[in-house]
C-alpha positions in Angstrom: 0.0 0.0 0.0 2.8 2.4 0.9 4.7 1.5 -2.2 1.5 2.2 -4.3 1.1 5.6 -2.7 4.8 6.3 -3.3 4.4 5.5 -7.0 1.3 7.6 -7.2 3.1 10.6 -5.7 5.9 10.2 -8.2 3.3 10.0 -11.0 1.8 13.3 -9.7 5.3 14.9 -9.9 5.7 13.8 -13.5 2.2 15.0 -14.3 3.1 18.4 -12.8 6.1 18.6 -15.0 4.4 17.5 -18.3 0.8 18.7 -18.0 1.5 22.3 -16.8 4.1 23.6 -19.3 5.1 27.2 -19.6 2.7 28.8 -22.0 4.9 30.8 -24.4 3.2 33.7 -26.2 2.7 37.3 -26.7 1.4 39.4 -23.9 1.0 42.5 -26.0 1.2 43.5 -29.7 0.2 47.0 -30.7 1.3 46.4 -34.2 3.1 49.1 -36.3 2.1 51.5 -39.0 5.8 51.7 -40.1 5.7 55.2 -41.5 7.4 58.4 -40.5 4.5 59.4 -38.2 5.0 58.6 -34.6 6.2 59.7 -31.2 9.5 61.6 -30.7 12.3 60.8 -28.3 15.2 63.2 -27.9 18.1 64.4 -25.7 18.1 67.7 -23.9 19.5 69.7 -26.9 16.4 69.0 -29.0 13.1 70.6 -27.7 14.5 70.4 -24.2 14.3 66.6 -24.1 11.4 64.5 -25.2 10.4 61.3 -23.4 7.6 59.1 -24.5 5.5 56.8 -22.2 3.3 53.9 -23.4 0.9 52.3 -20.9 -0.2 48.7 -21.0 -1.9 46.2 -18.7 -1.4 42.7 -17.5 -4.8 41.0 -17.0 -5.9 38.0 -15.0 -2.5 36.1 -14.8 1.1 36.9 -14.0 3.6 36.8 -16.9 7.3 36.0 -17.0 8.5 38.6 -19.5 11.3 37.5 -21.9 11.5 40.4 -24.3 10.1 43.8 -25.1 10.2 45.2 -28.6 9.7 48.6 -30.2 9.5 49.8 -33.8 10.8 53.1 -34.9 13.8 54.9 -36.5 16.7 57.0 -35.4 17.5 60.4 -36.8 20.7 61.2 -34.8 22.8 59.0 -32.5 26.2 60.6 -32.7 27.6 58.9 -29.6 26.1 55.5 -30.4 24.4 55.3 -27.0 21.0 54.4 -28.4 17.6 54.8 -26.8 16.7 53.6 -23.3 13.6 51.6 -22.7 12.5 51.5 -19.1 9.7 49.4 -17.6 7.8 51.2 -14.9 5.0 50.4 -12.5 1.8 52.5 -12.4 1.0 54.5 -9.2 -2.6 53.2 -9.1 -3.9 56.5 -10.5 -2.8 56.2 -14.2 0.6 57.7 -13.8 4.1 56.1 -14.4 6.4 55.8 -11.3 9.6 57.3 -12.8 11.5 56.8 -9.6 10.8 53.1 -9.3 12.1 51.4 -12.5 11.6 47.6 -12.8 14.1 46.9 -15.5 15.6 48.6 -18.6 17.4 47.9 -21.9 19.2 49.8 -24.6 17.7 49.9 -28.1 19.5 50.7 -31.3 16.9 51.6 -34.0 17.2 51.4 -37.7 17.4 54.5 -39.9 14.6 54.1 -42.4 11.5 56.1 -41.4 9.3 54.2 -43.9 10.2 50.6 -43.1 9.6 48.4 -40.0 12.6 48.3 -37.8 11.5 46.2 -34.9 14.1 45.8 -32.1 13.5 43.3 -29.3 15.6 43.3 -26.2 15.7 40.8 -23.4 13.9 41.4 -20.1 13.7 38.9 -17.3 11.0 40.0 -14.9 7.6 38.7 -13.6 4.7 41.1 -13.9 1.6 40.4 -11.8 -1.8 41.6 -13.0 -1.9 45.4 -13.0 -1.0 48.5 -15.0 2.5 49.3 -16.3 4.4 51.7 -18.6 7.3 51.6 -21.0 9.3 54.8 -21.0 11.5 55.7 -24.0 14.2 58.2 -23.5 17.7 59.2 -24.7 20.4 57.1 -23.2 22.5 60.0 -22.1 23.2 61.7 -25.4 21.9 65.3 -25.4 21.8 65.3 -29.2 19.9 62.1 -29.7 16.8 62.2 -31.9 14.5 59.2 -32.7 10.9 58.5 -33.5 8.7 55.6 -32.4 6.2 54.4 -35.0 2.5 54.6 -34.3 0.9 51.3 -33.4 -2.4 49.9 -34.7 -4.1 49.2 -31.4 -3.4 49.9 -27.7 -3.7 52.5 -25.0 -2.9 56.1 -25.5 0.6 57.2 -24.8 2.0 60.6 -23.9 5.2 62.5 -24.5 6.7 64.8 -21.9 9.1 67.7 -22.6 11.6 67.3 -19.8 12.7 71.0 -19.7 9.1 72.2 -19.0 7.1 69.2 -17.9 4.6 69.9 -20.6 2.9 66.7 -21.9 1.1 65.8 -25.1 -1.3 62.9 -24.9 -2.6 60.5 -27.6 -4.3 59.8 -29.9 -2.3 56.9 -31.4 -0.5 54.1 -29.4 3.1 53.4 -30.0 4.5 50.3 -31.7 5.2 48.0 -28.7 5.2 44.2 -28.3 5.9 42.1 -25.3 6.8 38.4 -25.3 6.8 36.0 -22.4 5.2 33.0 -20.6 2.2 32.8 -18.4 3.3 31.9 -14.8 1.6 28.8 -13.4 -0.9 29.5 -10.6 -0.1 28.7 -6.9 -1.8 25.3 -7.1 0.4 24.2 -10.0 3.5 25.4 -8.4 2.6 23.5 -5.2 1.9 20.4 -7.1 5.2 20.7 -9.0 7.2 21.2 -5.8 5.6 18.2 -4.2 6.4 16.0 -7.2 10.0 17.2 -7.3 10.4 16.6 -3.5 9.1 13.0 -3.9 11.4 12.3 -6.8 14.4 13.7 -4.8 13.7 11.3 -1.9 13.4 8.4 -4.3 17.0 9.1 -5.5 
C-alpha cells in the first residue's frame, strides 16, 4: 500500500512537469504603421528633451517577461548610445512611477522612417496583473533624436518635454510588443514542488 502511494506521488510529480508547461506567447502586440509618423524621443538639446510613455496592462494572470520590442527609427545617434527603454509600474492613478524602475534595456533603432525596424531586447521580470508603462528616452546623449512608429491598437501614450514638464497625450498608441510566458498558478507550483520533492527522496 505504501509503495502504491509512493508510486502515485511520483506520478503526480511527473504530471506536474508534463501537464503544466510554460505557455509561451505574446502578452501585447500593438502592431506598427511603419511610417514616418510617430512619437519623438530626444536628448536635452532637442526641444529640451522629449520622453515618450506607453501604458499597458497585465490582465488575469502573471507573466514572466522575456523580451520587449519597439518599432521606430533613429535620426541622430552621434555617440552611439541608443535609446533607453525602461519598464515602470503605475502608481494606481494612471501615472508612471519614474523613480521606481523595474528593468531597462538599450535599443539601437534602424534609420529608415518608412520601413519596419523592430528591435526586441531581453527582459527577465515577472509582472503580476496590473498597469505598467514603457518609458522611451535618450540614453544620455543630449543630441539624440529618434521616432517611435504609431501602433495599430493599444492604449494612448503621452510625450513629456523634460525641460518644461509639458505633456502631449494620444491619440495613437506606439508600436510596442511584449513576449513571455504565463506563470503557473499557486496550485500548479505547489503540485510541481511536491512531485520534485518525492522524486528527490526516491533518489
